[in-house]
Every structure is written in structure tokens, then in C-alpha cells.
C-alpha positions in Angstrom: 0.0 0.0 0.0 1.4 3.4 -1.0 1.6 6.1 1.6 1.2 9.9 1.2 5.0 10.4 0.7 4.9 7.7 -2.0 2.2 9.4 -3.9 4.0 12.7 -3.7 7.3 11.2 -4.8 5.6 9.3 -7.7 3.8 12.5 -8.8 7.1 14.3 -8.8 8.7 11.5 -10.9 5.8 11.4 -13.3 5.9 15.2 -13.8 9.6 15.1 -14.3 9.3 12.3 -16.9 6.6 14.2 -18.7 8.7 17.3 -18.7 11.7 15.4 -20.0 9.6 13.9 -22.8 8.6 17.5 -23.8 12.2 18.7 -23.8 13.2 15.7 -26.0 10.3 16.4 -28.4 11.4 20.1 -28.6 15.0 19.0 -29.2 13.9 16.6 -31.9 12.1 19.5 -33.5 15.2 21.5 -33.8 17.7 18.7 -34.7 18.9 18.8 -38.3 20.4 15.4 -38.6 17.7 12.8 -39.3 19.3 10.2 -37.1 19.5 12.6 -34.1 15.9 13.7 -34.7 14.8 10.1 -34.7 16.8 9.2 -31.6 15.4 12.2 -29.6 11.8 11.4 -30.8 12.2 7.7 -29.7 13.5 8.9 -26.3 10.6 11.3 -25.9 8.2 8.5 -26.6 9.9 6.2 -24.0 9.9 9.0 -21.4 6.2 9.7 -22.0 5.5 6.0 -21.7 7.4 5.8 -18.4 5.5 8.8 -17.1 2.2 7.0 -17.9 3.5 3.8 -16.3 4.5 5.7 -13.1 1.0 7.2 -13.0 -0.5 3.7 -13.4 1.7 2.6 -10.4 0.0 5.1 -8.1 0.6 8.7 -8.9 -1.9 11.2 -10.2 -2.1 12.8 -13.7 1.2 14.4 -14.7 1.0 18.1 -14.9 4.6 19.0 -15.6 6.9 21.4 -13.7 8.1 24.9 -14.5 11.6 23.3 -14.9 10.3 21.7 -18.2 9.5 25.1 -19.5 12.9 26.4 -18.4 14.6 23.5 -20.1 12.8 24.2 -23.4 13.7 27.9 -23.1 17.3 27.0 -22.5 17.1 24.9 -25.7 16.0 28.0 -27.6 18.8 30.1 -26.1 21.4 27.4 -26.9 20.3 27.5 -30.5 21.4 31.1 -30.7 24.9 30.2 -29.6 25.4 26.7 -31.0 24.1 24.9 -34.0 20.8 23.2 -33.8 22.2 19.7 -33.4 24.5 20.7 -30.5 21.6 22.5 -28.8 19.4 19.4 -29.2 22.1 17.1 -27.8 22.7 19.4 -24.8 19.0 19.6 -24.0 18.8 15.8 -24.0 21.8 15.4 -21.8 20.7 18.1 -19.3 17.2 16.6 -19.2 18.6 13.1 -18.4 20.9 14.5 -15.8 18.0 16.3 -14.1 16.0 13.2 -14.0 18.8 11.1 -12.5 19.4 13.7 -9.8 15.7 13.7 -8.9 15.6 9.9 -8.8 18.7 9.6 -6.8 17.4 12.1 -4.2 14.4 9.8 -3.7 16.4 6.6 -3.6 18.0 7.7 -0.3 14.7 8.9 1.2 13.7 6.9 4.3 10.1 8.0 4.0 9.4 5.9 0.8 7.9 2.4 0.9 9.7 -0.5 -0.7 7.0 -0.5 -3.4 7.7 3.1 -4.4 11.5 2.6 -4.3 11.1 -0.3 -6.7 9.4 2.1 -9.2 12.2 4.6 -8.9 14.9 1.9 -9.3 13.2 0.5 -12.4 12.7 3.9 -14.0 16.4 4.7 -13.2 17.5 1.4 -14.8 15.6 2.2 -18.0 16.9 5.8 -18.2 20.5 5.0 -17.4 21.3 1.3 -17.8 24.6 0.4 -16.4 25.0 3.5 -14.2 24.7 2.6 -10.5 22.6 4.9 -8.3 24.0 7.0 -5.6 24.1 4.9 -2.5 24.9 5.9 1.1 25.9 2.2 1.7 29.0 2.6 -0.5 29.6 6.3 0.4 28.9 7.8 -3.0 27.5 11.4 -2.8 27.2 11.8 -6.6 27.6 9.9 -9.8 30.7 10.2 -11.8 30.2 12.2 -15.0 
């Protein structure tokens, strides 16, 4: 059974995933290379599907955060200074890094139930396969870049 903290955390995760999907869609829209555009579009679809899956696991409808808007504005600004493909790649990297920071902050939360933690672990595994989460058990405070 999910508790109030679980619902709050899952809502935050679902919103962040929805925002990341929006950032990737916007990045795909500015990418000039067809392969990059396709990769960003696929990633946007996967992130949107993960957001829907998290909602199905117990959170409420995703509404998005202001950070998604800020990330999309940063993409526009990056286009002024870099070429479109570089700006699109940077937006994707920044979005992924933000998601991982959010997930890792919840993975060390003592308030979350085992069921909610499993959702965070699975989403993290799908977003960054092969990258271990931050763990107080091994003394890591941040992931290597």
C-alpha cells in the first residue's frame, strides 16, 4: 500500500518524466540530422510511456513542472549560440541529468515504501542502464560524470 509520501514522490517523478519527454520532443524538432531527430523522438516516446507507467503505479495525472518550461527555453537560447544539433544534444543530456538527480534524491529517502522505491529503481534502470545509483551504503555522494 502506498503512503502519502509515496504518492507525492511518484507524482514528482511522473511530472519530471513528462517534462523530459517534452524537452526531448522540442529537441527533436530543432535537430537537423535525421538520425539525431529520430533518436530524440524515440527517447521522448519512451519517457512519455514511463510517465504513464508511473501514473499507473499510483501517482496522479502528470501536470509538468516549471523546470520543463525552463529547459525548453534553454534549448532556444542554446540554438542562438550553437548549431541546432549541438543544442538538441545538450538539451537531451541536461534533461537526463536532471531526471537522474531527482531519482537519486528519492532513492535515499527513508520515507518511501519498498514498493515506491522499486518504481524509482526501475525507472532509473531504464533511463541510465549500467550506471549505479548514488548509495549511502557505498559512500557515494554523486555519480561520476
